[in-house]
N, C-alpha and C positions, 0 to 999 in steps of 0.2 A: 746053911744059911738057908732062910725061906724068903719067899717074896709076897707079899700083900698087896694084893691089886684092888684100887678105889675107883669109884666113878660117882660123879654127879653132876646133873643136869637140871640147872632151874635157870632163874633170871640174872638177866646180868648186871643189873644192880646190885643184886647179892654180893656176887663176886667179885665185883668191881667198883662198885657206886662208893657212894663217902661214908657210906654205914658199916661197909666191909669188916674194919676191925673187930666192932661191936656185934656183928651178926656172926662172923666166922671164926671170932677169938670165944667162941662160948664152944665149950668142948661138948657140951650136951647137944648142941643142935646139928641136924643133919646138914650142914654147910661145907664148902669146903674150907681148911683150916689156913690161919694166917701163916702159920710155919709148917714145913713141908712134912717132918717126923710126928705132927700132931695127928695126923691122919690116923695113927696107932690109936688115939685117944677119943676119936670121934665113935660114932654109935656103929656098934656090928653091923647094923643093917646098911651101911654104907660099903662094905668090904664085900667085894665082887668075887673073888676067887683068891685062893692061897695056892701058889706056886712052889713046885720044891727043887724049879731050875730057872737060870734066866732065860732059858729057851723058853720055858713053859709060861713064866710071866709075858715075855714079846709076843707069845702066841696069844694070850688075850689083851694083850694091847692092841695088836692088829685088827682082831676082830671086833672091840669097841669102838678104834678108829674110824674102821671102813664101814661099821653101822651109823655113825654121827656124819662121815665125810660129806654125804648130799645135802646135806643140812647147814656144811660150814659157811660162815659169811667169808668174802673175798677168794682170793684162790688158795687158801692155806691149805686144803685137800690135796694139792695139787703143787704147790713151790717147792717142794722137797721130793725126790724120786723115793718110792717106797724103799728100795734096796738102800738108800742113804738114810731115810728117817728112822727106820727099825733097826738098821744094822747098827746107828749110833748108840740107838735105845741099848742093844744087847750090850755092845760094849761098856757102855757105864755099868748095867747092872752086874756084868763078869767082873768089873772091879769093885763091887760093892757098894757103888753109888744108889742114893734114891734116885727117883725119876717124877716130876711133875709137869706135866702139860696142860694147858688154857687154852680154848679156843671159843670165839663169839661165834654164836651159830645165828642163822636167820631167825628175825622176829623177837630181837632183845632176848635171846638166851644165851646160854654158856655153857660148856662142857668141860669139866675139869678131870683129868686122869692122873694117878698117881701110882708108882710102885714103890711099896717101901721094903728095903733090906732088912732082914730081921735077921741077926744073930744067935 
């Protein structure tokens, strides 16, 4: 099994607004998809890393999360302890599940992180 790691950073209106389905449903656009598995069908430029183990994928997730945590709106970066947040992520990936997280950022921006398990 491999793990494909994706990141998108852009306007909140694109990721959550009324035009989300049309903007994100277009698989040729570099926007977060409507369906989690459709990350695999998005432009390859959105693929940040391919990991061969769940631990490798979670390492990428921790790096990406920490890079953007100072810009997270509200207390989303601290509501859950890192041990719990990334421990749960690891358990999901070890079970062969996909992972999709989204966070509003300061300044009407949005962060989407996803890890897709590929068999």
